[in-house]
BAFI-3210 file (N, C-alpha, C; in Angstrom, 3 decimals, decimal comma, padded with zeros to 6 digits):
// residues 262
n [1|2|3|4|5|6|7|8|9|10|11|12|13|14|15|16|17|18|19|20|21|22|23|24|25|26|27|28|29|30|31|32|33|34|35|36|37|38|39|40|41|42|43|44|45|46|47|48|49|50|51|52|53|54|55|56|57|58|59|60|61|62|63|64|65|66|67|68|69|70|71|72|73|74|75|76|77|78|79|80|81|82|83|84|85|86|87|88|89|90|91|92|93|94|95|96|97|98|99|100|101|102|103|104|105|106|107|108|109|110|111|112|113|114|115|116|117|118|119|120|121|122|123|124|125|126|127|128|129|130|131|132|133|134|135|136|137|138|139|140|141|142|143|144|145|146|147|148|149|150|151|152|153|154|155|156|157|158|159|160|161|162|163|164|165|166|167|168|169|170|171|172|173|174|175|176|177|178|179|180|181|182|183|184|185|186|187|188|189|190|191|192|193|194|195|196|197|198|199|200|201|202|203|204|205|206|207|208|209|210|211|212|213|214|215|216|217|218|219|220|221|222|223|224|225|226|227|228|229|230|231|232|233|234|235|236|237|238|239|240|241|242|243|244|245|246|247|248|249|250|251|252|253|254|255|256|257|258|259|260|261|262]
n.u [024,413|026,009|027,052|028,095|029,687|033,358|036,048|039,142|039,195|036,100|036,727|038,020|036,617|035,600|036,641|038,072|040,675|043,850|045,923|044,993|044,065|045,148|046,369|046,094|045,317|043,448|041,700|039,996|040,070|042,270|044,639|044,708|044,038|045,317|048,053|048,916|049,428|051,180|053,189|053,620|054,338|056,620|058,564|058,691|056,377|054,050|052,689|048,912|048,395|045,714|044,837|042,272|039,899|037,819|037,285|038,084|040,374|041,880|041,022|041,851|041,595|041,886|044,024|044,791|042,047|039,674|038,577|035,305|034,734|032,970|032,413|031,569|030,075|030,996|033,232|036,592|039,295|042,264|045,015|047,875|050,212|052,417|053,081|054,785|055,395|054,990|055,843|053,984|051,918|050,271|047,968|046,069|045,382|043,864|041,948|041,437|040,526|038,237|036,610|036,361|034,967|032,353|031,058|030,406|028,487|026,586|025,669|024,451|021,944|021,833|022,217|024,441|027,420|030,799|033,023|035,472|038,315|038,827|036,236|032,536|029,675|026,489|023,102|024,851|025,768|028,633|029,775|031,621|034,986|038,296|042,038|045,110|048,181|051,612|055,117|058,150|060,985|062,686|062,685|061,288|058,058|058,419|056,076|052,664|049,701|046,130|043,356|040,234|037,564|034,228|030,843|028,692|026,436|025,460|023,112|023,070|024,888|027,551|027,276|028,926|028,806|026,829|024,669|026,694|027,424|026,412|024,988|024,856|023,304|021,271|020,094|018,921|017,093|017,503|019,788|022,721|024,648|028,134|030,411|029,400|029,661|032,311|033,865|032,788|034,093|036,537|037,189|036,350|037,960|040,605|040,363|040,514|042,655|044,780|043,620|044,777|047,647|047,875|047,819|045,790|044,942|043,920|041,055|040,230|040,574|038,644|036,242|036,112|035,628|033,706|031,700|031,616|030,199|030,536|031,615|031,001|029,719|029,016|031,699|032,719|036,076|037,889|041,080|044,499|043,777|042,451|039,640|038,378|036,474|034,219|033,626|033,816|035,405|037,145|039,012|042,398|044,591|046,835|045,524|044,487|041,784|040,366|039,882|037,858|037,950|036,139|037,978|038,558|041,046|042,516|042,375|044,627|043,905|045,657|044,483|041,452|038,735|036,144|032,966|029,560|027,711|025,881]
n.v [035,929|036,501|038,662|040,452|039,153|038,953|039,516|039,851|040,004|041,056|043,334|045,051|045,680|047,885|049,816|052,669|053,793|055,326|054,445|053,415|050,140|049,290|046,724|043,423|042,031|038,658|037,075|033,981|033,539|034,667|036,104|038,184|041,588|043,531|042,883|041,673|043,276|045,183|043,045|043,003|045,660|046,161|044,175|045,819|046,247|047,976|051,383|051,822|049,150|046,749|044,474|042,139|040,460|037,934|037,118|037,504|036,147|037,782|039,887|043,695|045,614|049,475|049,524|047,082|045,674|043,120|043,064|041,877|039,760|038,365|035,682|036,526|038,887|041,604|044,153|043,749|045,291|046,295|048,922|049,936|052,675|055,807|058,105|061,081|062,095|064,045|062,623|063,195|064,131|062,080|060,839|062,189|060,002|058,596|060,286|060,799|057,945|057,420|059,547|058,801|056,473|057,269|058,753|057,293|055,614|057,538|057,519|055,880|056,762|056,341|057,660|058,894|059,975|060,736|059,477|060,557|059,072|057,485|056,358|054,997|056,115|054,437|055,732|056,402|053,162|051,254|051,192|051,079|050,960|052,210|051,685|052,669|052,185|052,231|052,250|054,131|056,576|058,864|060,877|060,524|058,676|055,534|053,664|052,951|051,428|050,989|050,360|049,625|048,168|047,116|046,806|044,941|043,188|041,552|040,161|039,206|040,059|038,848|038,422|039,667|042,058|042,726|045,195|047,039|047,226|047,709|047,064|047,713|046,625|045,337|048,046|049,193|046,911|045,500|043,426|044,853|045,412|044,367|044,871|046,586|048,803|048,967|049,033|052,130|053,160|053,095|054,621|056,901|057,327|057,347|060,078|061,575|061,305|061,929|064,820|065,461|064,899|067,076|068,777|069,828|069,844|071,755|071,754|069,239|068,405|070,827|069,400|066,917|067,562|068,917|066,619|065,025|064,387|065,047|067,414|070,287|069,374|068,559|066,291|062,714|061,865|059,102|058,109|057,223|055,742|057,201|059,635|061,966|064,968|067,530|070,035|069,275|071,598|071,523|070,055|069,857|071,068|068,965|066,788|066,796|065,986|068,972|069,889|071,292|072,151|072,359|073,905|076,038|074,589|073,594|070,565|068,329|065,292|062,921|060,010|058,046|057,167|058,647|059,566|061,242|063,625|064,909]
n.w [004,887|002,058|000,552|002,851|004,122|005,973|004,288|002,370|000,339|-000,153|001,361|000,307|-002,334|-004,145|-002,277|-002,187|-001,499|-000,735|001,103|003,185|004,396|002,033|002,357|003,637|006,639|007,321|009,637|010,779|013,392|016,235|018,736|019,374|017,564|018,031|018,885|017,125|014,778|015,775|016,146|012,719|012,222|013,482|012,461|009,727|007,972|006,263|006,057|007,094|006,785|007,446|009,877|010,829|012,408|012,731|015,373|018,339|021,178|023,396|022,740|023,690|025,741|027,392|029,991|029,971|030,129|029,355|026,002|024,667|022,099|020,373|017,852|014,690|015,330|016,132|014,726|014,780|014,622|013,958|012,990|010,907|011,373|010,451|011,304|010,687|013,660|016,658|019,375|021,469|020,083|019,065|020,639|018,577|016,752|018,127|018,237|015,600|015,363|016,591|015,520|012,695|013,625|014,759|012,773|010,772|012,358|012,288|010,316|010,321|011,747|014,348|017,978|019,213|021,549|021,743|024,332|026,519|026,771|025,191|023,937|022,585|022,833|023,517|025,083|027,293|027,204|026,373|023,215|021,318|021,509|021,361|021,152|021,176|020,738|021,099|019,227|020,629|020,450|022,621|020,928|018,470|017,285|016,426|014,982|015,499|016,281|016,265|017,538|016,757|018,178|018,009|018,465|016,950|015,601|018,255|019,939|022,455|025,357|027,910|031,209|033,056|031,663|030,439|031,441|030,813|028,162|024,744|021,516|017,578|017,092|019,086|019,432|016,794|016,469|014,285|012,440|010,871|007,910|008,260|006,826|004,706|006,784|008,121|005,980|005,365|007,685|006,785|004,964|005,480|007,958|006,888|005,617|007,609|008,687|006,604|006,472|009,379|009,112|007,244|008,665|009,976|013,031|014,678|013,996|013,519|016,579|018,038|016,674|017,408|019,971|019,630|020,221|022,078|025,162|027,787|028,357|029,997|031,910|035,356|036,676|037,798|037,935|037,730|038,533|038,616|041,187|042,880|043,173|041,563|041,892|040,227|037,399|034,108|031,647|029,189|027,009|026,740|023,919|023,877|024,383|027,275|029,569|031,086|034,263|035,978|039,823|043,311|044,231|042,818|040,991|038,470|036,894|034,802|032,973|031,544|030,942|032,458|033,907|033,521|034,596|034,319|036,505|037,053]
ca.u [024,499|027,109|027,866|028,681|031,194|034,629|037,139|039,883|038,673|035,166|037,164|039,084|035,856|035,240|037,226|038,868|041,286|045,039|046,644|043,824|043,449|045,411|046,905|044,738|045,574|042,434|041,800|038,942|040,425|043,174|044,566|044,458|044,311|046,581|049,582|049,471|049,933|052,647|054,406|053,863|054,739|057,645|059,045|059,136|055,388|054,057|051,918|048,016|047,908|044,869|044,264|041,181|039,901|036,131|036,919|039,509|040,734|042,539|041,289|042,726|041,104|042,335|044,345|045,228|040,969|039,854|037,492|035,011|034,896|033,063|032,816|030,917|029,366|031,033|034,461|037,606|040,080|043,861|045,587|049,232|050,295|053,762|053,282|056,339|054,837|055,706|055,010|052,911|050,767|049,910|046,137|044,935|045,427|042,744|040,633|040,866|039,914|036,563|035,684|035,599|033,552|031,182|030,370|029,788|027,337|025,674|024,757|023,368|020,796|022,270|022,030|025,514|028,000|031,833|033,205|037,225|039,245|038,612|034,835|031,639|028,432|024,981|022,515|025,965|026,366|029,504|028,897|032,875|036,179|039,609|042,879|046,163|049,272|052,998|056,606|058,759|061,689|062,151|062,557|059,772|057,136|058,455|055,130|051,238|048,811|044,996|042,585|038,654|036,271|032,698|029,728|027,964|025,005|025,530|022,189|023,127|026,145|027,626|026,109|029,392|029,202|025,680|024,437|027,206|027,551|024,861|024,863|024,000|021,311|019,987|019,684|017,944|016,735|018,320|021,028|023,624|026,399|029,269|031,377|029,302|030,253|033,659|034,384|032,576|034,895|038,117|037,648|036,461|039,539|041,956|039,872|040,518|044,364|045,091|043,635|045,908|049,302|047,870|048,527|044,610|044,997|042,874|039,792|040,494|040,431|037,223|035,126|036,362|035,319|031,734|031,105|031,930|028,693|030,778|032,160|030,212|029,265|029,729|031,895|033,666|036,861|038,979|042,466|045,606|043,104|041,667|038,471|038,151|034,815|034,202|033,128|034,736|035,915|037,764|039,966|044,229|045,196|047,364|044,194|043,930|040,695|040,676|038,617|038,217|037,463|035,685|038,666|038,975|041,856|042,420|043,273|044,613|044,357|045,865|043,183|040,816|037,685|034,852|031,280|028,866|027,427|024,584]
ca.v [037,394|036,168|039,833|040,926|038,211|039,708|038,644|040,342|040,194|041,697|044,145|045,717|045,346|049,291|050,618|053,565|054,433|055,381|053,374|052,869|048,417|048,582|045,717|043,206|040,227|038,597|035,742|033,984|033,615|035,616|036,431|039,994|042,207|044,572|042,185|040,621|044,488|045,473|042,591|043,246|047,029|046,187|043,982|047,141|046,267|049,322|052,066|051,424|047,813|046,310|043,334|042,584|039,115|037,424|036,468|037,538|035,626|037,963|041,295|044,426|046,756|050,317|049,483|045,653|045,333|042,388|043,503|039,989|039,775|036,990|035,424|037,400|039,424|042,793|044,411|043,585|045,330|047,376|049,635|049,956|053,947|055,290|059,194|061,475|062,962|064,092|061,716|064,347|064,607|060,611|060,963|062,617|058,584|057,759|061,078|059,854|056,781|057,940|060,807|058,308|055,308|058,321|059,495|056,070|055,592|059,027|057,440|054,933|056,986|056,280|059,082|058,390|060,682|060,401|059,517|060,770|059,344|056,495|055,100|056,071|055,020|054,765|056,241|055,622|052,002|050,975|050,619|050,887|051,149|052,969|051,609|053,057|051,648|052,358|051,770|055,554|056,999|060,166|062,266|060,400|058,208|054,402|053,092|053,065|050,288|051,810|049,463|049,416|047,295|047,928|045,560|045,317|042,605|041,112|039,990|039,116|039,807|038,155|038,850|040,494|043,499|043,013|046,196|048,581|047,354|047,746|046,888|048,122|045,461|045,818|049,851|049,191|045,832|044,889|043,647|045,326|045,009|044,673|045,008|048,493|049,464|048,491|050,464|053,198|054,036|052,801|055,592|058,290|056,894|057,770|061,310|062,365|060,751|063,174|066,067|065,282|064,649|068,089|070,099|070,780|069,519|072,625|071,541|068,301|068,691|071,428|068,528|066,038|068,091|068,906|065,344|064,937|064,985|065,638|068,650|071,780|068,459|068,100|064,802|062,101|061,239|057,906|058,387|056,042|055,447|058,609|060,015|063,483|065,815|069,124|070,521|069,518|072,689|072,011|069,219|070,774|070,436|067,508|065,842|066,140|066,194|069,650|069,620|072,656|071,232|072,826|074,949|076,676|074,308|073,020|069,571|068,064|064,274|061,927|059,515|058,011|056,683|059,899|059,684|062,641|063,154|065,974]
ca.w [003,645|001,278|000,463|003,504|004,557|006,025|003,400|001,935|-001,418|000,066|002,433|-000,908|-003,401|-004,402|-001,372|-002,884|-000,382|-001,304|001,183|004,345|004,123|000,599|002,347|004,720|006,893|007,728|010,319|011,759|014,994|016,466|019,820|019,258|016,138|018,070|018,982|015,248|014,010|016,403|015,016|011,365|012,302|014,027|010,774|008,720|007,568|005,258|006,699|006,520|006,454|008,139|010,440|011,283|012,787|013,096|016,254|019,133|022,500|023,841|022,681|024,376|026,011|027,925|031,186|029,952|030,330|028,040|025,196|024,570|020,771|019,936|016,057|013,995|015,856|015,475|013,864|015,428|014,010|014,205|011,527|011,436|011,189|010,691|010,730|011,084|014,458|017,880|020,964|022,164|019,230|019,143|021,275|017,631|016,169|018,678|017,948|014,249|014,896|017,065|014,735|011,830|013,874|015,343|011,306|009,968|013,154|012,449|008,705|010,506|012,465|016,092|018,819|019,768|022,248|022,259|025,665|026,290|026,002|023,425|023,897|021,598|023,987|022,890|026,150|028,816|027,784|025,492|021,764|020,589|022,181|020,793|021,851|019,985|021,644|020,331|019,156|020,488|021,717|023,034|019,562|017,418|016,869|015,209|014,745|016,246|016,276|016,378|017,317|017,174|018,753|017,249|018,895|015,625|015,517|018,858|020,302|023,921|026,126|028,700|032,243|033,232|031,067|029,343|031,689|030,294|026,645|023,753|020,072|017,062|016,906|020,254|019,247|016,122|016,266|013,268|011,913|009,772|007,523|008,846|005,242|004,399|008,055|007,849|004,375|005,570|008,933|006,668|004,017|007,159|008,490|005,713|005,291|008,984|009,110|005,785|007,357|010,676|008,344|006,680|009,709|010,416|014,099|016,032|013,437|014,502|018,088|017,973|016,233|018,095|021,746|019,731|020,187|024,014|026,034|029,310|028,592|030,671|033,146|036,719|036,376|038,517|036,979|038,563|037,741|039,685|042,525|043,314|042,402|041,507|041,044|039,348|036,232|032,741|031,207|027,933|026,685|026,437|022,751|023,894|024,917|028,666|030,092|032,266|035,358|037,686|040,855|043,929|044,793|041,370|040,642|036,962|037,128|033,778|033,067|030,425|030,821|033,395|033,758|033,507|034,507|034,532|037,894|036,351]
c.u [025,530|028,115|028,286|029,319|032,261|035,800|038,084|039,928|037,319|035,666|037,757|038,191|035,241|035,576|038,734|040,235|042,742|046,235|045,818|043,951|043,808|045,763|046,330|045,289|043,903|042,752|040,702|038,925|042,145|043,186|044,060|044,996|045,684|047,929|049,814|050,297|051,122|053,761|055,029|055,153|056,801|058,782|059,093|057,094|054,355|052,426|050,257|047,196|046,872|044,887|042,917|040,621|038,067|035,881|038,546|039,286|040,769|042,608|041,170|041,762|041,952|042,723|044,310|043,717|040,876|038,303|036,704|034,608|034,978|032,759|031,976|029,703|029,507|032,322|035,544|038,795|041,311|044,439|046,917|049,615|051,807|053,737|054,126|055,948|055,483|055,107|054,014|051,813|050,006|048,388|045,116|045,061|044,107|041,497|040,502|040,371|037,978|036,043|035,218|033,956|032,506|030,356|029,794|028,103|025,977|025,082|024,069|022,157|021,007|022,728|023,405|026,452|029,764|032,529|034,748|037,089|038,816|037,270|033,808|030,413|027,068|023,934|023,177|026,245|027,544|029,178|030,401|033,958|037,539|040,706|044,047|047,223|050,530|053,905|057,040|059,570|061,525|062,171|061,121|059,237|057,428|057,133|053,526|050,865|047,377|044,418|041,372|037,772|034,798|031,781|028,783|026,428|024,736|024,120|021,963|024,986|026,091|027,506|027,495|029,466|027,930|024,334|025,516|027,679|026,438|025,677|024,517|022,739|020,292|019,431|018,379|016,910|016,454|019,687|021,566|024,573|027,301|030,410|031,082|029,698|031,816|033,993|034,027|033,531|036,341|038,413|037,168|037,988|040,772|041,891|040,210|042,214|045,302|045,036|044,546|046,839|048,932|048,200|047,058|043,826|043,497|041,510|039,664|039,629|038,794|036,151|034,937|035,394|033,524|030,851|031,307|030,958|029,214|031,027|031,235|029,538|029,912|030,372|032,664|034,487|037,897|040,156|043,451|045,198|042,952|040,724|038,259|037,415|035,293|033,965|034,585|034,608|036,001|038,344|041,222|044,291|046,310|046,677|044,087|042,811|040,995|039,461|038,935|037,123|036,859|036,322|038,787|040,181|041,497|043,138|043,337|044,642|044,522|044,936|042,593|039,383|036,549|033,513|030,495|027,988|025,736|025,091]
c.v [037,299|037,358|040,164|040,315|039,451|038,610|039,643|041,014|041,352|043,151|045,848|046,461|046,887|050,093|051,337|054,606|054,370|054,754|052,926|051,324|048,322|047,030|044,765|041,899|039,380|037,140|034,972|033,768|034,055|035,661|037,418|041,037|043,131|044,437|041,582|041,774|044,682|044,753|042,835|044,297|046,709|045,641|044,588|046,476|047,636|049,972|051,617|049,850|047,233|044,692|043,282|040,632|039,179|037,176|036,664|036,555|036,920|039,759|042,301|045,720|048,053|049,765|047,860|045,480|044,169|043,046|042,200|040,760|038,448|036,710|035,979|038,226|040,764|043,334|044,725|043,776|046,233|047,745|050,117|052,052|054,469|057,059|059,769|062,414|062,747|063,078|062,446|064,806|063,350|060,202|061,360|061,003|058,397|059,132|061,035|059,449|056,751|058,665|059,785|057,223|056,238|058,483|058,357|055,945|056,393|058,738|056,538|054,760|057,159|057,557|058,888|059,779|059,666|060,552|059,485|059,698|058,200|055,656|055,654|055,053|055,575|055,075|055,944|054,155|051,958|050,375|050,449|051,163|051,122|052,398|052,088|052,930|052,051|052,487|053,475|055,405|058,164|061,157|061,236|059,304|056,870|054,129|053,054|051,815|050,998|051,354|049,443|048,100|047,409|046,476|045,970|044,690|041,718|040,735|039,721|039,169|039,013|039,240|040,083|042,147|043,958|044,767|047,716|048,187|047,227|047,171|047,690|047,839|045,470|047,063|049,966|048,255|045,016|044,466|044,399|045,064|044,992|044,975|046,026|049,213|049,644|049,770|051,293|054,010|053,645|054,061|056,820|058,416|057,797|059,643|062,056|062,002|061,537|064,403|066,580|065,733|065,842|069,513|070,496|070,532|070,140|072,197|070,100|067,809|069,647|070,213|067,514|066,637|068,214|067,882|064,504|065,335|065,436|066,665|069,986|070,919|068,542|066,233|064,293|061,522|060,339|057,977|057,581|056,014|055,987|058,852|061,174|064,236|067,264|069,040|070,240|070,713|072,467|070,398|070,053|070,095|069,028|066,500|065,529|066,934|067,667|070,010|070,774|072,675|072,639|074,362|075,701|076,523|073,504|071,878|068,790|066,444|063,943|060,622|059,120|057,562|057,762|059,334|060,831|062,304|064,203|067,230]
c.w [003,133|001,152|001,344|004,652|004,614|004,594|003,114|000,798|-001,060|000,594|001,132|-002,114|-003,120|-002,898|-002,354|-002,422|-001,297|-000,310|002,690|003,944|002,826|001,003|003,400|005,370|007,787|008,287|010,689|012,824|015,497|018,353|020,404|018,140|016,608|018,360|017,928|014,600|014,705|015,995|014,214|011,669|012,456|012,984|009,633|007,902|006,957|006,484|006,374|006,316|007,763|008,755|010,917|011,121|013,005|014,404|017,685|020,472|023,589|023,409|024,000|024,648|027,107|029,649|031,141|030,029|028,998|027,202|024,774|023,428|020,307|018,297|015,481|014,398|015,483|014,755|015,106|015,210|014,154|012,884|012,040|010,553|011,817|010,406|011,296|011,581|015,340|018,326|021,010|021,098|018,905|020,016|019,669|016,622|017,027|018,526|016,337|013,827|015,053|016,560|013,275|012,197|014,100|013,642|010,646|010,808|013,105|011,247|009,086|011,318|013,757|016,150|019,962|020,681|022,101|023,667|025,754|027,303|024,606|023,500|022,787|022,874|023,250|024,869|027,416|028,769|025,883|024,030|021,145|021,492|020,717|021,754|021,049|020,900|019,997|020,558|019,642|021,230|022,091|021,661|018,187|017,482|015,717|014,174|015,412|015,486|016,543|016,411|017,867|017,372|018,490|018,115|017,906|015,709|016,726|019,504|021,847|024,998|027,310|030,299|033,231|032,551|030,181|030,104|031,243|028,506|025,752|022,378|018,977|016,760|017,957|019,849|018,092|015,328|014,769|012,555|010,722|008,750|007,865|007,922|005,057|005,878|008,202|006,841|004,671|006,685|008,081|005,831|005,039|007,857|007,898|005,662|006,681|009,232|008,073|006,615|008,796|009,882|007,992|007,844|010,034|012,157|014,760|015,097|013,816|016,249|018,343|017,477|017,203|020,085|021,243|020,207|021,768|024,853|027,507|029,402|029,323|031,787|034,728|036,810|037,589|037,849|038,164|037,852|038,784|041,026|042,920|042,493|042,745|040,864|040,664|038,168|035,156|031,893|029,878|027,839|025,946|024,728|022,632|024,302|026,278|028,563|031,236|033,572|036,661|038,595|041,687|044,672|043,681|040,895|039,311|037,212|035,845|033,762|031,491|030,246|032,370|033,349|034,140|033,641|035,025|035,603|037,539|035,172]
res [m|k|n|n|e|l|s|k|k|n|i|k|k|n|l|e|n|e|f|i|a|r|k|i|y|y|f|s|e|i|d|s|t|n|k|y|a|a|k|l|a|k|n|g|e|k|e|g|t|l|v|i|a|e|k|q|n|q|g|k|g|r|k|n|r|l|w|h|s|p|a|g|t|g|l|w|f|s|l|i|l|k|p|n|i|k|v|t|e|s|h|f|l|t|i|n|a|s|l|a|v|y|k|a|l|k|n|l|g|l|n|i|d|i|k|w|p|n|d|i|l|y|k|n|k|k|l|c|g|i|l|s|e|m|s|a|n|t|k|k|l|n|y|a|i|t|g|i|g|l|n|v|n|q|k|h|f|e|n|d|i|k|d|k|a|t|s|i|y|k|i|k|k|q|e|v|s|r|l|a|l|l|q|n|i|l|v|n|f|e|n|y|y|k|k|f|l|n|g|e|k|d|k|l|l|d|e|w|k|s|k|i|a|l|l|g|k|f|i|n|v|k|s|d|g|k|v|y|e|g|k|a|i|d|i|a|k|d|g|r|l|m|l|l|n|k|n|n|e|i|i|k|f|w|a|g|d|a|s|i|k|y]
***
């Protein structure tokens, strides 16, 4: 499908964003779009710049895990962001990204869930991962890189992840346009990002929480080498998951591997 080719020209065509993806770096192959975007940002590249690749050799997931990024099958991209915000508000960059992807996937008719803190799942299998990385000092954020890895048209997965991952193709049994999906995500991202910059943080947090399946459920959280059990009762305004344990103590987590027990 020639009109489905990812290229700077095709991505920009009919994309009416004000600043997200107005400048694009495209690669047929790269180590990591997040790494390259961080270099650009450090050297003064402007906000909204998109770095996208057909293939990543060292795609990054949370906790330095490898994100499998085979050529021509998924969307592997990063955005440079330079909001004038406190470091304590930086979790909203991941919230904005997950809402943008969620909305685009819902448009395809997929019944999906957001998994705290940074994944999108279909029937407990990973469809999308989001990784936001920052450069900051104690007073302010210098820049942030929000990376998105979305499995689109993969027909097969490697043995080590085939039971944990899925793709839009495996769900719908048909290929979808990566170009159209990318443009939809970019438009959604700019809309959510503008809402965030306009101070609508409570609304964004509430929308995000409404799509997180584990809230209200009894869960396990693996964090710092320990496993915690309890009921997921809320997400705090700072993005931390709130767990009520059997001793009626509330434990808050910045990050961790959470799974639903029942």
